[in-house]
N, CA, C and O of each residue as an XYZ file, in Angstrom:
440
protein
N      72.284    -44.576   -120.568
C      72.668    -44.310   -119.192
C      72.854    -45.635   -118.461
O      72.038    -46.548   -118.586
N      73.928    -45.725   -117.707
C      74.206    -46.932   -116.949
C      73.376    -46.962   -115.679
O      73.183    -45.937   -115.025
N      72.889    -48.141   -115.337
C      72.119    -48.296   -114.109
C      72.901    -49.028   -113.038
O      72.390    -49.263   -111.943
N      74.153    -49.394   -113.349
C      74.966    -50.083   -112.360
C      75.254    -49.163   -111.184
O      75.467    -47.963   -111.357
N      75.259    -49.731   -109.998
C      75.582    -48.966   -108.794
C      77.067    -48.618   -108.813
O      77.908    -49.478   -109.074
N      77.377    -47.384   -108.541
C      78.763    -46.928   -108.507
C      79.056    -46.328   -107.144
O      78.250    -45.577   -106.596
N      80.215    -46.667   -106.605
C      80.672    -46.095   -105.340
C      81.842    -45.175   -105.632
O      82.790    -45.559   -106.317
N      81.770    -43.962   -105.112
C      82.907    -43.051   -105.187
C      83.356    -42.812   -103.751
O      82.675    -42.168   -102.953
N      84.531    -43.358   -103.460
C      85.080    -43.247   -102.121
C      85.811    -41.910   -102.030
O      86.866    -41.722   -102.637
N      85.248    -41.006   -101.282
C      85.712    -39.655   -101.007
C      85.174    -38.673   -102.037
O      85.658    -38.586   -103.165
N      84.187    -37.961   -101.620
C      83.575    -36.936   -102.462
C      84.253    -35.593   -102.316
O      83.585    -34.559   -102.294
N      85.572    -35.594   -102.218
C      86.320    -34.335   -102.188
C      86.339    -33.726   -103.584
O      85.448    -33.997   -104.390
N      87.326    -32.921   -103.871
C      87.390    -32.240   -105.160
C      87.347    -33.206   -106.340
O      86.537    -33.035   -107.252
N      88.206    -34.211   -106.329
C      88.269    -35.152   -107.442
C      87.000    -35.991   -107.546
O      86.388    -36.072   -108.611
N      86.610    -36.610   -106.444
C      85.435    -37.481   -106.464
C      84.160    -36.758   -106.841
O      83.340    -37.291   -107.589
N      83.983    -35.544   -106.327
C      82.758    -34.801   -106.630
C      82.717    -34.370   -108.089
O      81.655    -34.403   -108.712
N      83.849    -33.968   -108.639
C      83.874    -33.565   -110.052
C      83.609    -34.748   -110.970
O      82.920    -34.605   -111.980
N      84.140    -35.897   -110.636
C      83.877    -37.093   -111.446
C      82.399    -37.453   -111.364
O      81.779    -37.730   -112.390
N      81.825    -37.454   -110.168
C      80.406    -37.790   -110.009
C      79.525    -36.835   -110.803
O      78.644    -37.264   -111.548
N      79.764    -35.559   -110.644
C      78.943    -34.567   -111.358
C      79.172    -34.645   -112.864
O      78.236    -34.448   -113.640
N      80.393    -34.928   -113.284
C      80.675    -35.079   -114.705
C      79.949    -36.268   -115.313
O      79.429    -36.173   -116.425
N      79.910    -37.382   -114.600
C      79.193    -38.559   -115.099
C      77.701    -38.275   -115.249
O      77.060    -38.757   -116.182
N      77.162    -37.495   -114.331
C      75.747    -37.137   -114.407
C      75.510    -36.157   -115.554
O      74.574    -36.328   -116.335
N      76.346    -35.141   -115.655
C      76.208    -34.142   -116.718
C      76.308    -34.778   -118.108
O      75.585    -34.395   -119.027
N      77.205    -35.746   -118.251
C      77.387    -36.418   -119.537
C      76.300    -37.450   -119.810
O      76.248    -38.014   -120.904
N      75.438    -37.705   -118.841
C      74.369    -38.673   -119.029
C      74.798    -40.116   -118.887
O      74.075    -41.023   -119.299
N      75.976    -40.343   -118.305
C      76.479    -41.702   -118.131
C      75.801    -42.390   -116.955
O      75.468    -43.573   -117.025
N      75.602    -41.655   -115.894
C      74.957    -42.178   -114.682
C      73.913    -41.189   -114.195
O      74.053    -39.978   -114.367
N      72.869    -41.720   -113.587
C      71.906    -40.882   -112.864
C      72.473    -40.669   -111.464
O      73.169    -41.544   -110.948
N      72.194    -39.533   -110.841
C      72.728    -39.309   -109.494
C      72.357    -40.422   -108.510
O      73.156    -40.777   -107.644
N      71.168    -40.963   -108.639
C      70.722    -42.003   -107.720
C      71.464    -43.315   -107.848
O      71.355    -44.166   -106.966
N      72.223    -43.507   -108.931
C      72.993    -44.744   -109.084
C      74.420    -44.604   -108.563
O      75.199    -45.557   -108.612
N      74.761    -43.421   -108.066
C      76.097    -43.162   -107.528
C      75.991    -42.878   -106.028
O      75.203    -42.037   -105.595
N      76.794    -43.591   -105.249
C      76.883    -43.308   -103.817
C      78.259    -42.734   -103.538
O      79.280    -43.304   -103.922
N      78.268    -41.598   -102.865
C      79.499    -40.891   -102.538
C      79.734    -40.983   -101.039
O      78.810    -40.812   -100.244
N      80.981    -41.255   -100.661
C      81.318    -41.316    -99.241
C      82.203    -40.137    -98.856
O      82.956    -39.601    -99.670
N      82.087    -39.759    -97.606
C      82.965    -38.769    -96.964
C      83.101    -39.211    -95.521
O      82.344    -40.060    -95.051
N      84.053    -38.643    -94.824
C      84.260    -39.017    -93.426
C      83.231    -38.392    -92.502
O      82.983    -38.925    -91.421
N      82.630    -37.289    -92.888
C      81.659    -36.632    -92.004
C      80.338    -36.394    -92.727
O      80.307    -36.045    -93.907
N      79.252    -36.590    -91.987
C      77.899    -36.409    -92.527
C      77.650    -35.007    -93.089
O      77.096    -34.889    -94.182
N      78.040    -33.934    -92.380
C      77.730    -32.592    -92.896
C      78.301    -32.326    -94.293
O      77.705    -31.585    -95.075
N      79.440    -32.923    -94.605
C      80.051    -32.693    -95.910
C      79.314    -33.420    -97.041
O      79.652    -33.250    -98.213
N      78.318    -34.222    -96.693
C      77.543    -34.959    -97.698
C      76.226    -34.273    -98.068
O      75.559    -34.693    -99.013
N      75.850    -33.244    -97.348
C      74.536    -32.611    -97.533
C      74.301    -32.126    -98.964
O      73.221    -32.342    -99.515
N      75.283    -31.483    -99.564
C      75.114    -30.970   -100.929
C      74.879    -32.112   -101.918
O      74.085    -31.978   -102.849
N      75.567    -33.225   -101.715
C      75.380    -34.370   -102.610
C      73.970    -34.949   -102.485
O      73.357    -35.338   -103.479
N      73.469    -35.000   -101.262
C      72.107    -35.489   -101.037
C      71.100    -34.617   -101.776
O      70.164    -35.129   -102.389
N      71.289    -33.307   -101.718
C      70.378    -32.387   -102.392
C      70.422    -32.560   -103.911
O      69.445    -32.269   -104.600
N      71.551    -33.033   -104.428
C      71.684    -33.261   -105.869
C      71.171    -34.643   -106.284
O      71.150    -34.967   -107.472
N      70.761    -35.449   -105.317
C      70.187    -36.757   -105.627
C      71.136    -37.926   -105.544
O      70.744    -39.055   -105.839
N      72.377    -37.691   -105.151
C      73.342    -38.779   -104.998
C      73.054    -39.535   -103.710
O      72.533    -38.966   -102.751
N      73.394    -40.815   -103.691
C      73.387    -41.563   -102.450
C      74.598    -41.123   -101.642
O      75.637    -40.808   -102.223
N      74.493    -41.094   -100.335
C      75.611    -40.661    -99.502
C      75.717    -41.531    -98.259
O      74.725    -42.070    -97.768
N      76.939    -41.655    -97.765
C      77.186    -42.389    -96.531
C      78.601    -42.103    -96.048
O      79.429    -41.580    -96.794
N      78.865    -42.446    -94.809
C      80.224    -42.383    -94.274
C      80.831    -43.783    -94.193
O      81.956    -43.937    -93.719
N      80.114    -44.790    -94.642
C      80.533    -46.189    -94.530
C      81.090    -46.688    -95.870
O      80.335    -47.118    -96.741
N      82.404    -46.625    -96.022
C      83.030    -47.046    -97.279
C      82.759    -48.510    -97.617
O      82.421    -48.833    -98.755
N      82.905    -49.384    -96.641
C      82.761    -50.816    -96.907
C      81.350    -51.169    -97.372
O      81.187    -51.943    -98.315
N      80.339    -50.615    -96.726
C      78.962    -50.905    -97.140
C      78.698    -50.394    -98.551
O      77.984    -51.033    -99.324
N      79.269    -49.253    -98.884
C      79.091    -48.689   -100.212
C      79.739    -49.564   -101.266
O      79.154    -49.813   -102.320
N      80.940    -50.027   -100.984
C      81.651    -50.889   -101.920
C      80.904    -52.208   -102.103
O      80.796    -52.715   -103.219
N      80.396    -52.752   -101.020
C      79.673    -54.026   -101.080
C      78.499    -53.960   -102.044
O      78.193    -54.938   -102.726
N      77.851    -52.822   -102.099
C      76.647    -52.652   -102.897
C      76.925    -52.183   -104.327
O      75.990    -52.023   -105.111
N      78.187    -51.962   -104.677
C      78.515    -51.338   -105.962
C      79.057    -52.330   -106.985
O      79.726    -53.305   -106.641
N      78.752    -52.055   -108.246
C      79.346    -52.814   -109.355
C      80.661    -52.170   -109.785
O      81.557    -52.848   -110.289
N      80.771    -50.860   -109.582
C      81.965    -50.100   -109.959
C      82.401    -49.292   -108.742
O      81.576    -48.657   -108.084
N      83.698    -49.316   -108.446
C      84.226    -48.579   -107.297
C      85.348    -47.661   -107.769
O      86.295    -48.098   -108.423
N      85.225    -46.386   -107.427
C      86.268    -45.408   -107.716
C      86.807    -44.901   -106.392
O      86.063    -44.328   -105.596
N      88.087    -45.104   -106.151
C      88.718    -44.630   -104.926
C      89.420    -43.319   -105.283
O      90.440    -43.315   -105.972
N      88.863    -42.216   -104.807
C      89.343    -40.884   -105.188
C      89.947    -40.163   -103.988
O      89.585    -39.027   -103.684
N      90.864    -40.834   -103.318
C      91.484    -40.251   -102.127
C      92.905    -39.802   -102.444
O      93.465    -40.147   -103.484
N      93.473    -39.029   -101.531
C      94.866    -38.617   -101.673
C      95.766    -39.833   -101.478
O      95.422    -40.750   -100.732
N      96.927    -39.842   -102.153
C      97.823    -40.998   -102.027
C      98.123    -41.396   -100.591
O      98.210    -42.587   -100.294
N      98.283    -40.437    -99.698
C      98.617    -40.786    -98.311
C      97.462    -41.466    -97.586
O      97.676    -42.071    -96.535
N      96.240    -41.384    -98.120
C      95.078    -42.024    -97.515
C      94.779    -43.388    -98.131
O      93.994    -44.161    -97.582
N      95.401    -43.682    -99.268
C      95.045    -44.865   -100.050
C      95.152    -46.167    -99.254
O      94.207    -46.955    -99.240
N      96.278    -46.402    -98.600
C      96.445    -47.670    -97.885
C      95.384    -47.877    -96.818
O      94.836    -48.974    -96.704
N      95.083    -46.854    -96.036
C      94.068    -46.978    -94.992
C      92.695    -47.256    -95.590
O      91.946    -48.083    -95.068
N      92.362    -46.576    -96.672
C      91.060    -46.793    -97.313
C      90.976    -48.202    -97.872
O      89.966    -48.881    -97.688
N      92.023    -48.650    -98.552
C      92.006    -49.998    -99.120
C      91.907    -51.060    -98.032
O      91.210    -52.060    -98.201
N      92.592    -50.851    -96.930
C      92.485    -51.811    -95.829
C      91.074    -51.824    -95.255
O      90.596    -52.869    -94.816
N      90.410    -50.689    -95.254
C      89.051    -50.620    -94.731
C      88.021    -51.298    -95.607
O      87.010    -51.796    -95.114
N      88.275    -51.320    -96.911
C      87.310    -51.959    -97.814
C      87.744    -53.359    -98.234
O      87.012    -54.049    -98.943
N      88.925    -53.781    -97.803
C      89.460    -55.087    -98.184
C      88.503    -56.253    -97.933
O      88.374    -57.113    -98.804
N      87.828    -56.322    -96.783
C      86.964    -57.479    -96.545
C      85.853    -57.651    -97.580
O      85.420    -58.777    -97.826
N      85.391    -56.583    -98.180
C      84.321    -56.719    -99.165
C      84.849    -56.816   -100.585
O      84.077    -57.059   -101.512
N      86.156    -56.628   -100.775
C      86.753    -56.820   -102.094
C      87.380    -58.196   -102.236
O      87.581    -58.669   -103.355
N      87.688    -58.834   -101.144
C      88.405    -60.099   -101.164
C      87.477    -61.251   -101.556
O      86.528    -61.552   -100.832
N      87.744    -61.902   -102.705
C      86.889    -63.017   -103.126
C      86.889    -64.178   -102.138
O      85.989    -65.016   -102.179
N      87.891    -64.244   -101.241
C      87.934    -65.302   -100.243
C      86.956    -65.089    -99.101
O      86.696    -66.012    -98.329
N      86.419    -63.902    -98.985
C      85.448    -63.602    -97.938
C      84.154    -64.351    -98.247
O      83.655    -64.246    -99.367
N      83.592    -65.105    -97.299
C      82.377    -65.885    -97.575
C      81.203    -65.046    -98.065
O      80.337    -65.558    -98.775
N      81.156    -63.759    -97.697
C      80.056    -62.918    -98.168
C      80.133    -62.675    -99.672
O      79.130    -62.314   -100.288
N      81.310    -62.867   -100.271
C      81.476    -62.591   -101.689
C      81.151    -63.790   -102.569
O      81.263    -63.699   -103.791
N      80.754    -64.902   -101.983
C      80.449    -66.089   -102.773
C      79.367    -65.803   -103.807
O      79.404    -66.349   -104.910
N      78.402    -64.952   -103.460
C      77.324    -64.641   -104.386
C      77.549    -63.331   -105.130
O      76.745    -62.954   -105.983
N      78.626    -62.643   -104.814
C      78.899    -61.335   -105.411
C      79.844    -61.554   -106.600
O      81.055    -61.370   -106.472
N      79.300    -61.940   -107.737
C      80.070    -62.398   -108.887
C      81.030    -61.369   -109.464
O      82.030    -61.752   -110.071
N      80.767    -60.084   -109.297
C      81.620    -59.075   -109.897
C      82.934    -58.866   -109.169
O      83.754    -58.065   -109.618
N      83.160    -59.545   -108.081
C      84.348    -59.296   -107.264
C      85.461    -60.263   -107.648
O      85.442    -61.434   -107.271
N      86.439    -59.749   -108.410
C      87.568    -60.574   -108.825
C      88.888    -59.930   -108.434
O      89.939    -60.320   -108.942
N      88.849    -58.965   -107.552
C      90.033    -58.207   -107.183
C      90.310    -58.377   -105.702
O      89.409    -58.289   -104.867
N      91.561    -58.620   -105.398
C      91.972    -58.680   -104.001
C      92.797    -57.440   -103.707
O      93.553    -56.977   -104.561
N      92.660    -56.912   -102.529
C      93.431    -55.735   -102.158
C      94.916    -56.034   -102.246
O      95.703    -55.147   -102.575
N      95.314    -57.267   -101.958
C      96.727    -57.649   -102.055
C      97.259    -57.465   -103.481
O      98.464    -57.301   -103.669
N      96.382    -57.491   -104.478
C      96.804    -57.327   -105.864
C      97.095    -55.882   -106.227
O      97.707    -55.612   -107.260
N      96.659    -54.947   -105.382
C      96.846    -53.535   -105.674
C      98.206    -53.066   -105.174
O      98.658    -53.492   -104.111
N      98.853    -52.199   -105.927
C     100.153    -51.697   -105.467
C      99.996    -50.776   -104.258
O      99.021    -50.031   -104.164
N     100.928    -50.826   -103.362
C     100.948    -49.929   -102.200
C     101.585    -48.627   -102.630
O     102.495    -48.608   -103.458
N     101.097    -47.536   -102.058
C     101.686    -46.228   -102.381
C     102.522    -45.710   -101.229
O     103.094    -44.624   -101.321
C-alpha cells in the first residue's frame, strides 16, 4: 500500500470512483487521499469513509505527492489556474518541494 499523499481534485463521479477503487484494490488507504469539492456538504460521505476532504484545491495540491485532476474539460483551465502557484517550480514555496517538476504552462489547454 502506498503511503504517499494523493490529491483528487473534484470528488464527482470520476474522482470518487477512482478514490474508492484505489482503496478497494489496496493501493491507498483512505487517509492518504484528500478529495476536494466546491461545497462542504458534498464532502460528508467521503469524510465518513475516512478520506481527507477540503474545498481548497491549492492547499491539497501543495501537500500531495500525486495529483489527479478529475474535472470536466470545461472546468480544467480554471482549476489549473487555481493550482498553478503551487505547481510552478519558480514559486519560492516550491524550493523545498522536490517532487514539483511540472509547470501549468506545460499542460495543454482544452
